[in-house]
N, C-alpha and C positions, 0 to 999 in steps of 0.2 A: 883739260876736257873732262876728267873724271867727275868733276863737280858740275857740269852741265845739266840743267834740268831737261834739256831737249835731248832725250835719248836716241831718237832716229837721226838726228845731227851728229851725235857723238859716234853712232854706228857708221854712218857714212865717212866720217872724217878718219876713223881706224881703219875702216876697209880700204880708203885712199892710200892710207900709210902701207898697208899690207901689199897693195898692189905694187908699190915702188919697192918695199923690202919684204918679201914673204917671211923672212926671220925674224922680224922685228917682236921681240919678246914682249915688250911693254904693251903693245896693241893686241897680242894674242892674249894676255893676262887680262886685259881690260875688257876685251869682248867676251872673253869666257865668263868673267864676272858678271857683266851686263845679261848675257843670255842665261846665266844660271838664276840670276835674281829675278828675272821676268819669267823664267820657266819656259824659255823658247828653245825647246830640245832639240828641234830639227835643225837650227841654225847653230847650235853648241856643238853638235857632233862634228861638223866640219871643221870647226875651231880647234878641236881636240886632236882630230887627224892631222890638222896642220903642224900643230906643236909635235907630233910625232915624227912627221917627215922632216922637220928641221933637227931633230936630235940626231947625234951620233949614233951608230950601231952598237957602240960599246956602251952605250948608256941603257943597259938592258932594264934596269930596274925601274928608271923613269919612264921607259917606253911600255914596260908591263903595266906599272900603276896607271898611266894615262889610257891604255887600252881598256883596263878593269873600270874605269869611270864610264867610258863609252858602253861598254857591256851592261853595265847596272842601268845606264839610261834606257837602252833598248828594254832591257827586263823589266824594270820597276815604273818607267813614266810613259814609255811608247807601247808596251806589251808586244813589241817584235820580237817573240822568243827565238825564231830562228836566226835573227841578225846578232842577237846577244850570244846564242850558243856558237856562231862563227868566231866572235870576238874573244870568248873564253878559250876557244880552241887555238886560238892564234898565240894567246899567251902560253898555253900548255907546250905549244911547239918550240917556244923560247926557253920555257922552264917547265919541266914535266912535274916538278914537286910543287908549282905554286898553288898554296893551299886555297887562297881565295877563290881562284879561277877554277879549280877542282870542285870547291863546293858550290860555285855558280852553276857548273855543269849539272852537278848532283840535284840541286833545285829544279833545273829546267826540265830534266830527264823524269825526275819524281812526278812533277806537275803535269807533263804530258805522258805520264805512264809508258815511257820508252823503256821498258824493264831491261831489255840486254844491254844497252847503252848505260843504264844507270848501274847495272851490275859491273860493266867494265870499267866505270870511273871509280866505283867503289874499290876496285881490286887495285886500281891505281893508287888510290889514296891510303890503301894497306901498306904499299911499298914505302910510303913517306910519313906512315902514323909517327908523331913524335914522343909517344909515352904508350906504356903497355895498356892503359885504361882506355885510351883511343883505339888500339889495336883491339882490344876486346870488343869494344863498341861496333866497329866496322865488321869484325867477323861475325858477330850476332846478326847484324843487319843482313850480311850476306847470306847467312843460314836461313833466316826468315824468308828472304826472297826466293832462294833455291827451293824451299819447300813449299811456299805458296803460289809462287808466280810461275815456276818452272816445273814443279813436280818432280823433283830430284832429290829425294830424301838421302840418297848416300852421298851426294855432294855436300847436302846440308850438315849431315853428320860429321864430315871430314873438317867442315869449318868448325862446328862446335866442339869437336876433339881438340882443335887448336887453341880455342878459348880456355879449355880445361887444362891444356900443358902450360898455359900461362898462369891461370888461377884455377887451382883444384876446387877452391871453395865456392866457385861461381854457381850459385843456386839457380839462377834463370837459365844458365847452359846445362845446367844437370837435368833441370825439369824437361828441357828441349829435347835432350838426348834421351830421356826415359821414353818421351812419347815416340819419337822416331825409331828407336831400337824395338818397341813393341809393334810400332807399324811394320817394320821389316823382318820381325821375327828373329832377331839377333839377342838370344835369351841369355846366353854367357856374357856379352857386353851389357846387357840390361842389369844383370846382377850386379857386376862390377860397378856400374854408374849409381845403383841403389847405395851400395857400400859406400861409396865416396859421399853421396848425398847424407847419409846416416853420420859419417864424420863430419860433415860439414854444418850438422844440426846441433847446436849446443843444448837445446832444451829436450830433455830426454823422452817427455810425453809427446813431442812434436815427430819423435823417432818412430811412433808406433804405426802410423799410416803407411810408413816407407818399409818397415820390417813387414808388415801385413801383406804389402804388394810383394815383397819378395817371396814370402810364403806361397803365394798365389803362383808365382812363376814356377818354384821349385816342384809345387804340386802338380799343375795342370801341364806345364810344357816340359820340364826337365826330368820329372818323375823321379825325383831325390828325395826321398823320404827322410832321411837323416838330416839333411840341411834343412828342410822344412820344418822339422820339428825342433831344430835348433834356433830359427829365427822366432818361432812362436814361443818358445822357452824365453827368449830374450823380451818378449813383449811382456810376458808375465813377470820377469825380474823387473821390469819397470812399473806395470800395473797388474798386481797379483790377482785382480778380480775381472780381469778383460775377458767379457764372456766370449767374444769371437775367437780370441786366441786359445781360450780353453777347449772351445767347441772343436777348431780346427786341429789343435794338438790331439785330442782325443781320437780324432777321425785318423790322423796319421799314425797313431800308436796302434789302432785297430788294424790298419793297412800292414803294418810292419809284425803284426802277430803279438804285440806285447800287451796281453790282454789284461794283466794286473795293473800296468801303468794307465792304460785305457780306463778301467775302473775307477782307479783312484782320481784321475783328471775328471770323468763325469761325475764322480760324487762331489768334487769342488765346484763343479760347475752348477749343479742342482742346487747347490746350497747359496749359490751366488744370484741366480736369476730371481725375479719377483714375478714375472707374466706366468699366469697361470699354466695356459696352454703348453708353453714351453716347458714347464717343470712336468707336466703329464709325459709330453714326448720323451724327456730325458730319463724319468722314472722307467719308461717303456725300454729305451734302448739299454738301460742297465739291466733291467730284467733279461732281456733277450742276450745281453753279454754274459751273463752269469749263468743261464740255461744252456746256452750252446757252446761257449768257448771255455768257461771256468768250470763248467759241470756242477755248479753249487745251486742246486734247485731250491733249497730252502731260502736262501738270498734272494733268487729269481723272484720267489712268490712273494717276498716282503716288497720288493721293489713294483712289481705289477699292482700290488694292493695300494701301494703308495700312490701309484698313478690314479687308481680308481677312487682313494679318498678325496682326490681333487674333482675327478670328473668321473662319476659313476657309471657313464655311458660309453667310456674309451672302448671302442669295440676291439681294437687290437689288443690291449691288456685282457678284456674278457676272454678272447679267443686263446691266447696264451695259457691263461689260469685254466680254462676249460680242458686243453690239451694235456697239461700236467696232472689235474685232478684224473682225467681218465686213465693216463698211464699209470698213476699211482692205485688205480681202483678206488678212489675216493668218489665214490657214487653221489652220496648226498650232497657234497661240495661241488661235484661237477653239475648235479641238477640245479642247485642254486645258482651257480654262475650262468648256465644255460638260460634260466629264467629271466635273469637280469638281461642278458644278451639279446634274447629276442624281443624284450619290451624296448631295447632302444635300437633295434633295427627298422630302418624305415621301408628298405627294399621289401616289396611283398612276398616275392619268391624266396629270397634268403630267410625271411622271417618263418615262412611256412616250413623251410627245411629244418630250421633250429626247432620249432615246435613240435615236429615230427621226431626229431632225434630225442628232444626230452621225453616224449610219448614212450620211445623205446627203451630209455633208461628207467623210466617209471615201472615200466612192464616187464623188462628182463632182469634188471639188477636191484630193484627197490621192493618188487612185488606189490605195487600200488597199481592195481587193475583199473581202479575208478580214476585215478589221475591220469593212468596213461591213456583211457578212452578220451577222457577231456581233452588232452592234449591233440590227440589224432584228429578229434572232431574239430578243433581249432585250425589245424594244419591244412584242412580241406579248402 
């Protein structure tokens, strides 16, 4: 009958045979083949169920495989997701570690966005993961779900820490942990993770952003100046002219009161940068450092003048130079600086004050009455 061209007649004959003997394997196999070939899924499912019914309960593997085919028909051919779910669940009840059924439930829960059920099925898969690589993949997926769908960063952290306990060099897990530790303010653990990430990064230049991030945490969150300086120095060991590291190192040296070291670092930095405005700002910082902390007024003047060589109208440097000249009683030099200062000052009230001050110096210190009057008149 398998060779009959009249499929309806063949179907009738096989069904009559099954009515006489429901366990007739040849009829079940033939009908299964016919219904599958004609994609008659609705009639194929009862045939597969009949095959399960005639099986001995000890034939677990065959039962599960047959039910798996039923589940896949519901899922892929009939789009009856709830029926497919029940078939996969029945398989899991018989064999909790049946991977194909676990994966089937995973697909269905993902498609229907049933996040709790998906989380549960991934947890079950975790117990039966056949390799460390698959266990890492599952733990990473669980961590993403816990973070994104359940908003449970602490639980996500636990899963990612399990990943690192398996593979300390898993960069994706390290990056995710860094994000979550920042989010939850776990600064010491964040530093530990950055250190592991640095160790997992063979390219020394690729370590620089990680070290820089560590420096920021030490500076802003842990207030650990010594550790901050250490990581910035590590950056400079890799890239001696790294502008950001030199700048941050100098700031930490200032905070630590190591004025001489800060001066040396700023000197390195000013000789490294090419941007004109940054060089002006650095020369000004060097000038202030020498004037206020190192008490080296001569070197301070040199730095302020270096700033003015680049930007003749840099008002902070002009103000600093004016104060030094006045303090030293260098009235001609003070008057010259004041004249330049007022010339580059846009605020009219401030400009007027500078012109009046210049008039006072001309009158009281330089005995230049006519110039004094002229500056007083301009100040009005």
